[in-house]
C-alpha positions in Angstrom: 108.1 30.2 185.2 107.1 32.8 189.2 103.5 32.0 189.7 101.1 33.9 191.9 98.4 32.3 193.8 99.2 29.5 191.8 98.1 31.7 188.4 101.2 32.1 185.9 102.7 35.6 185.9 103.4 35.7 181.9 101.8 32.4 179.4 104.1 32.3 176.1 100.1 32.8 174.1 100.6 36.7 175.8 102.3 37.5 172.6 99.7 35.6 170.3 96.9 37.9 172.3 98.4 40.5 171.5 98.9 40.0 167.8 95.4 38.9 167.2 94.1 41.8 169.2 96.4 44.1 167.2 94.8 42.8 164.0 91.4 42.9 165.1 91.2 46.4 166.2 92.5 47.8 162.6 90.0 45.6 160.9 87.1 47.2 162.7 88.7 50.7 162.7 89.2 50.6 158.9 85.2 49.2 158.7 83.9 50.9 161.3 85.4 54.8 161.2 86.5 54.7 157.7 84.0 52.7 156.0 81.3 53.1 158.4 80.7 56.4 159.8 82.0 59.0 157.0 78.4 58.0 155.7 76.1 57.5 158.6 77.6 59.6 161.6 75.5 57.8 164.1 77.9 58.9 166.9 76.3 56.0 169.8 76.7 53.5 167.2 80.5 53.7 167.2 80.8 53.6 170.7 78.8 50.5 170.1 80.9 49.4 167.6 84.3 49.1 168.9 83.0 48.0 172.7 80.8 45.1 171.6 83.9 43.8 169.0 86.2 44.5 172.2 84.2 42.3 174.6 83.9 39.9 172.2 87.7 39.9 171.2 88.1 39.2 174.5 85.6 36.6 175.7 86.3 34.2 172.8 90.1 34.7 173.3 89.8 33.8 176.6 87.6 31.9 176.9 89.3 29.7 173.9 92.1 29.0 175.6 90.8 27.3 177.9 89.8 24.8 175.1 85.7 25.4 175.2 84.4 23.8 172.5 83.3 25.7 168.9 80.2 25.3 169.4 80.0 27.2 172.9 82.0 30.2 170.7 79.2 30.3 168.3 76.3 30.0 170.7 77.9 33.1 171.9 78.2 34.9 167.8 74.4 33.8 168.2 73.1 35.6 171.1 75.0 38.8 170.7 74.2 38.5 166.5 69.9 38.9 167.9 70.9 41.3 170.7 68.0 44.1 170.4 67.8 47.1 172.5 64.7 47.9 173.7 64.7 51.9 174.1 65.8 51.8 170.7 64.9 51.1 166.8 67.9 49.4 165.0 68.4 49.4 161.2 68.8 46.7 159.3 72.0 48.5 158.0 72.6 49.0 161.3 71.9 45.2 162.5 74.0 44.3 159.5 77.4 46.4 160.7 76.8 44.4 163.9 77.1 41.2 163.0 79.9 42.2 160.6 81.4 43.7 163.8 80.9 41.1 166.2 82.2 38.7 163.0 85.6 39.9 163.3 86.0 39.8 166.8 85.0 35.9 167.0 87.3 35.0 164.2 90.6 36.8 164.7 90.0 35.6 168.2 89.4 32.1 167.4 92.0 31.7 164.8 94.3 29.0 165.5 97.7 27.1 164.8 95.3 25.3 161.9 94.6 28.3 160.2 96.9 29.8 157.7 98.1 33.6 158.0 97.4 34.3 155.0 94.1 32.6 155.2 93.4 35.2 158.3 94.3 38.2 156.5 92.1 37.4 153.2 89.0 36.8 155.7 89.2 40.2 156.7 90.4 41.9 153.8 87.4 40.3 152.1 84.8 41.3 154.4 86.0 45.3 154.6 86.4 45.5 150.6 82.8 43.8 150.5 81.6 46.9 153.0 83.8 49.4 150.9 82.4 48.3 147.2 78.4 48.0 148.7 78.9 52.2 150.6 81.1 53.3 147.8 80.9 51.5 144.5 77.5 49.7 144.1 75.1 52.0 146.5 76.6 55.2 145.1 72.8 57.1 146.4 73.1 57.7 150.0 69.7 57.8 152.1 69.9 60.0 154.9 67.5 59.9 158.3 65.4 62.2 160.2 63.2 60.7 163.3 60.7 62.8 164.0 57.4 63.0 166.5 54.8 63.8 164.3 51.5 64.9 165.1 49.9 65.2 162.1 48.3 61.7 162.7 45.6 61.4 160.0 48.3 61.4 157.2 50.4 58.0 158.2 47.1 56.2 156.8 48.3 54.6 153.6 45.9 57.1 151.9 47.1 60.2 152.8 50.5 59.0 152.3 51.4 62.2 149.3 50.0 64.8 151.2 52.3 63.9 153.9 55.2 64.1 151.9 54.1 67.0 150.4 54.4 68.5 154.3 57.4 66.7 155.4 58.7 68.8 152.1 57.5 72.1 153.2 58.8 71.8 156.4 61.8 69.5 156.4 62.8 71.4 153.1 63.9 68.1 151.7 62.5 65.9 149.5 61.0 62.7 151.2 62.2 59.7 149.2 60.2 57.3 152.2 58.7 57.5 155.6 58.6 54.8 158.3 56.1 55.2 160.9 57.4 53.5 164.2 55.1 54.4 167.8 51.8 56.0 167.7 50.7 57.3 170.8 46.9 57.9 170.4 46.5 60.0 174.2 49.1 62.7 171.6 48.0 61.9 168.6 51.3 61.5 167.6 53.7 59.4 165.6 57.6 58.8 165.5 58.4 58.8 161.8 61.7 57.9 160.4 62.3 60.6 157.2 64.5 59.0 154.6 65.9 61.6 152.0 68.2 61.0 148.8 71.3 63.6 149.5 71.4 64.2 145.8 68.4 65.1 145.3 68.1 68.0 147.3 68.2 71.4 146.3 71.4 72.8 147.8 70.4 76.3 147.1 67.6 76.6 149.3 68.3 73.5 151.1 69.8 73.8 154.6 72.0 70.7 155.2 70.3 69.4 158.7 73.1 67.4 161.6 73.4 63.9 161.2 71.1 62.1 163.5 73.4 60.8 166.7 70.5 58.5 167.5 69.6 61.1 170.8 66.1 61.5 169.3 
């Protein structure tokens, strides 16, 4: 087989890599574009999930081809799974999807001869099935979220929670289900709030649908 500087131009495992990558990309598309995005509509996370998956797939796949230990691969999996972005707080559900994206990449990249193709397909199918069932069948009430900068900082106190909900309802036009308080700026007397509301509880006759949060706030 011809070589360049001692490197093989083509290896018989290349077709195996293509098959794994095709399967991985198909599962990723169904998980993120079909299951996740229609509900959450966060375009920035769409970019992150796809690129994370592809990077980890090729990292694990190529490192596995040089016979590194499985323990090393799971070490990479653990490192990537606990990554946090310093510029933005990520919700637990978004972090769970990030973990799922990483798991799909690792499972498909490290698939070897000791595991049957049926087992691999079953594993991917179950990940998709459970995610779909939780989003569309079990958790049928979808909670939307808006992130805002709030200046009435005195209302974030626990004893003023009812007044806070009423004020947010007046300003945003939504019936608030819960509020999470983020960073507080005492110099400007402002606080970052994550306002959650159930879409099926809103009065759509007088309610203007707000654009989905793409993480640019």
